[in-house]
BABA-997283 format. One record per residue (C-alpha): residue in three letters; z, x, y. Coordinates in steps of 0.02 Angstrom, whole numbers, padded with zeros to 5 digits, always signed. Example, Ala and Ser with C-alpha at 12.3 -4.5 7.8 and 13.67 -1.06 7.14 Angstrom:
<atoms>
ALA+00390+00615-00225;SER+00357+00684-00053;
</atoms>
This chain:
<atoms>
MET+00000+00000+00000;ALA-00052+00073+00167;GLN+00075+00086+00306;LYS+00072-00063+00422;LEU-00016-00017+00584;ALA+00048-00061+00756;PRO-00060-00198+00836;THR-00156-00089+00960;LYS-00341-00080+01001;GLY-00346+00098+00936;ASN-00275+00047+00769;LEU-00392-00101+00763;MET-00542+00014+00783;ALA-00472+00131+00650;ALA-00444-00014+00529;LYS-00620-00082+00558;ASN-00692+00091+00530;THR-00597+00113+00368;LEU-00652-00060+00312;ARG-00834-00018+00350;LEU-00825+00146+00255;SER-00738+00060+00108;LYS-00877-00069+00096;GLN-01010+00067+00104;GLY-00916+00164-00030;TYR-00910+00010-00142;GLU-01098-00018-00121;MET-01134+00163-00167;LEU-01019+00156-00319;ASP-01097-00008-00374;LYS-01271+00069-00360;LYS-01215+00224-00456;ARG-01137+00117-00592;ASN-01296+00016-00615;ILE-01406+00172-00623;LEU-01289+00253-00751;ILE-01285+00095-00856;ARG-01475+00084-00855;GLU-01488+00267-00905;MET-01362+00243-01045;MET-01451+00089-01114;GLN-01615+00185-01118;LEU-01533+00328-01212;ILE-01454+00207-01336;GLU-01626+00138-01375;GLU-01691+00316-01395;ALA-01546+00355-01512;LYS-01590+00206-01622;ASP-01771+00266-01632;VAL-01721+00445-01675;GLU-01596+00386-01807;SER-01733+00283-01888;ARG-01852+00432-01886;ILE-01717+00545-01961;GLU-01690+00421-02102;ASP-01877+00408-02139;THR-01902+00596-02128;PHE-01753+00630-02242;ALA-01829+00512-02370;LYS-01996+00603-02362;ALA-01911+00773-02372;TYR-01807+00728-02526;HIS-01957+00647-02610;ALA-02059+00806-02583;LEU-01913+00911-02646;GLU-01900+00806-02804;ARG-02086+00834-02837;ALA-02066+01021-02806;ASN-01920+01026-02928;PHE-02025+00935-03057;VAL-02178+01048-03037;MET-02093+01216-03010;GLY-01924+01191-03090;VAL-01755+01172-03007;ASP-01705+01354-03028;THR-01867+01418-02952;VAL-01852+01302-02803;ALA-01671+01358-02780;ASP-01728+01540-02777;TYR-01858+01503-02644;ALA-01731+01403-02545;LYS-01632+01563-02518;SER-01774+01628-02408;ALA-01765+01477-02292;VAL-01720+01508-02109;ILE-01556+01417-02088;GLU-01543+01422-01898;ASN-01664+01478-01764;GLY-01538+01452-01624;ILE-01534+01330-01478;SER-01525+01338-01289;LEU-01428+01220-01177;HIS-01475+01166-01002;LEU-01413+01026-00890;ARG-01492+00886-00789;SER-01403+00779-00661;VAL-01406+00589-00651;MET-01308+00527-00499;GLY-01196+00680-00510;VAL-01168+00664-00698;GLU-01224+00821-00791;LEU-01317+00780-00952;PRO-01368+00910-01083;ILE-01545+00964-01123;VAL-01545+01048-01293;ARG-01695+01150-01349;MET-01722+01239-01514;HIS-01793+01414-01513;GLY-01963+01413-01596;ASP-01990+01226-01583;GLU-02157+01236-01674;GLU-02178+01203-01860;ASP-02087+01342-01953;LYS-02195+01450-02062;PRO-02140+01472-02243;ALA-02041+01630-02277;TYR-02109+01636-02454;GLY-02277+01675-02532;PHE-02399+01551-02606;TYR-02426+01632-02776;ASP-02326+01515-02886;THR-02268+01381-02763;SER-02319+01200-02744;SER-02385+01102-02596;ALA-02235+00987-02624;LEU-02120+01131-02577;ASP-02221+01160-02418;GLU-02206+00975-02376;ALA-02019+00978-02407;LEU-02001+01128-02290;VAL-02098+01041-02152;GLU-02000+00879-02168;PHE-01829+00963-02173;ASN-01875+01063-02017;ARG-01921+00899-01933;VAL-01752+00830-01983;LYS-01669+00981-01904;ARG-01761+00956-01739;LEU-01727+00769-01738;THR-01542+00802-01772;VAL-01534+00917-01621;GLN-01621+00783-01517;LEU-01498+00651-01577;ALA-01350+00764-01536;GLU-01418+00784-01358;ILE-01437+00595-01337;GLU-01267+00551-01409;ASN-01180+00680-01300;SER-01270+00611-01147;VAL-01218+00433-01192;TYR-01037+00490-01211;ARG-01036+00575-01040;LEU-01119+00425-00958;ALA-00993+00305-01035;ILE-00846+00407-00968;ASN-00921+00414-00793;ILE-00966+00230-00794;LYS-00784+00190-00834;LYS-00722+00303-00693;THR-00848+00231-00570;GLN-00801+00053-00619;LYS-00617+00092-00593;ARG-00647+00163-00419;ALA-00762+00018-00372;ASN-00631-00108-00430;ALA-00498-00021-00327;LEU-00605-00035-00171;GLU-00659-00214-00205;ASN-00490-00285-00257;ILE-00365-00178-00161;THR-00431-00072-00017;ILE-00560-00191+00058;PRO-00448-00348+00053;MET-00302-00248+00123;TYR-00401-00186+00274;GLU-00482-00356+00299;ASP-00308-00433+00311;MET-00248-00290+00421;THR-00395-00312+00540;LYS-00370-00499+00553;GLU-00183-00477+00582;ILE-00207-00350+00722;GLU-00344-00457+00801;THR-00230-00610+00796;VAL-00086-00515+00879;LEU-00200-00441+01012;GLU-00276-00611+01051;GLU-00103-00685+01067;LYS-00052-00545+01184;GLU-00207-00574+01290;ARG-00168-00760+01303;GLU+00011-00721+01353;GLU-00048-00595+01482;HIS-00174-00720+01551;THR-00039-00853+01563;ARG+00081-00732+01647;LEU-00049-00679+01776;LYS-00090-00861+01811;LEU+00094-00902+01840;ILE+00111-00755+01960;LYS-00043-00810+02054;ASN+00021-00989+02069;THR+00191-00927+02127;LYS+00113-00826+02267;ILE+00015-00977+02324;
</atoms>
């Protein structure tokens, strides 16, 4: 609760100025909240699409792996699997949406990985499995980026909503009441002063 201001013209101007800034602040926060919500909803839709693609790609990868196991033998496939590149590394950058920093994750060597094995006694099914599992890896990185962005946006939307509610329900009504109260007191003082001056004038006459 703000300290009650003395009913002066200076304090009235200060209260009106604070009220104006509070309303502008609320409008900005409301705009920010709407933009962040729209961004989050778009990312949620993207996440659903990526999750679906991961599921389909995993199915293709395991199907190809099963065929490779059947053609080449499980032990042979396991030996070739040891030559697979487990991690190429990633880089992290940031982008800003209304002051909220969201991650941009990029894999090093984002192109199709070349097999680390020879083609002498391998099967095309093994090549297909390698390609599909690499796609799963890239999609998983993409999904991690999206989910992290959604999490950061949700936190900032909550904070923005809280600040907007404080302005709308506490600060703005308080200064509206304060402005009206000071204006009422000043108007009453002006009426009293006018009446007093009129009485003095009549007395002199």
